[in-house]
C-alpha positions in Angstrom: 0.2 -0.2 0.0 1.1 3.9 -0.6 1.4 5.8 2.8 -1.3 8.1 3.0 1.0 11.5 4.1 3.9 10.8 1.9 3.1 8.9 -1.1 6.2 6.5 -0.4 5.7 2.4 -0.3 4.3 0.7 3.0 6.3 -2.6 4.0 4.6 -5.4 6.4 6.7 -5.1 9.3 6.8 -6.4 13.2 7.4 -3.5 15.4 7.2 -2.4 19.1 5.0 0.2 20.0 5.4 2.2 23.6 2.0 3.2 25.5 2.4 5.7 28.1 -0.1 6.6 30.5 1.0 8.8 34.0 3.6 6.5 35.4 2.6 3.6 33.4 4.5 2.1 30.3 3.7 -0.7 28.3 5.7 -2.1 25.8 4.1 -4.4 22.9 6.4 -6.4 20.5 6.1 -8.1 17.6 3.4 -5.9 16.4 2.2 -6.4 12.6 2.0 -3.2 11.0 2.4 -1.7 7.5 5.3 0.7 7.7 6.2 3.6 5.5 9.6 3.0 4.6 10.1 7.1 3.6 8.6 8.9 6.5 8.0 5.6 9.3 4.1 6.1 9.4 2.5 3.1 10.8 -0.8 1.4 9.8 -2.5 -1.3 11.6 -5.7 -3.7 10.2 -8.8 -3.0 12.2 -7.9 -6.8 13.7 -4.9 -4.9 15.1 -5.8 -2.1 16.4 -9.1 -4.0 18.2 -6.2 -6.0 20.1 -3.7 -2.9 21.1 -6.8 -1.4 22.1 -7.9 -4.2 24.6 -4.3 -3.9 26.0 -3.6 -0.5 26.6 -7.5 -0.6 28.0 -7.4 0.4 32.0 -4.5 1.6 32.0 -5.6 5.3 32.6 -7.2 4.3 35.9 -3.7 2.8 37.0 -1.6 5.6 36.0 0.0 7.8 38.9 1.2 11.8 37.7 3.7 12.6 39.5 6.9 15.2 39.7 10.0 14.7 37.1 12.2 12.0 38.1 9.5 10.1 39.3 9.5 6.1 39.2 7.9 4.2 36.5 6.6 0.9 35.5 7.0 -0.9 32.6 5.2 -4.2 31.5 6.3 -5.6 28.2 4.4 -8.1 26.5 4.2 -10.2 23.1 2.0 -8.9 20.8 0.7 -12.4 19.4 0.9 -14.0 23.0 -1.3 -11.5 24.7 -4.5 -12.5 26.2 -7.1 -9.9 25.8 -9.8 -12.0 26.7 -11.6 -11.1 30.1 -12.3 -13.4 32.9 
């Protein structure tokens, strides 16, 4: 596909996305995306977006905001192995 912003070609890749909310950080590895080879813009399928939203849901209610230099929590998960179903 072509990039919406610069018109260059995109390429399917597995990437790492980082999400932040207050003092919480979530790194999601091996996320399938089409990535523009010129500007780096990322495009996700609807299925991938749905899973990413499910993985980041609830971050806001658990995040704390504090002064600069505060401690932060980093969680790393693998997109393919992540369970987004509620029990």
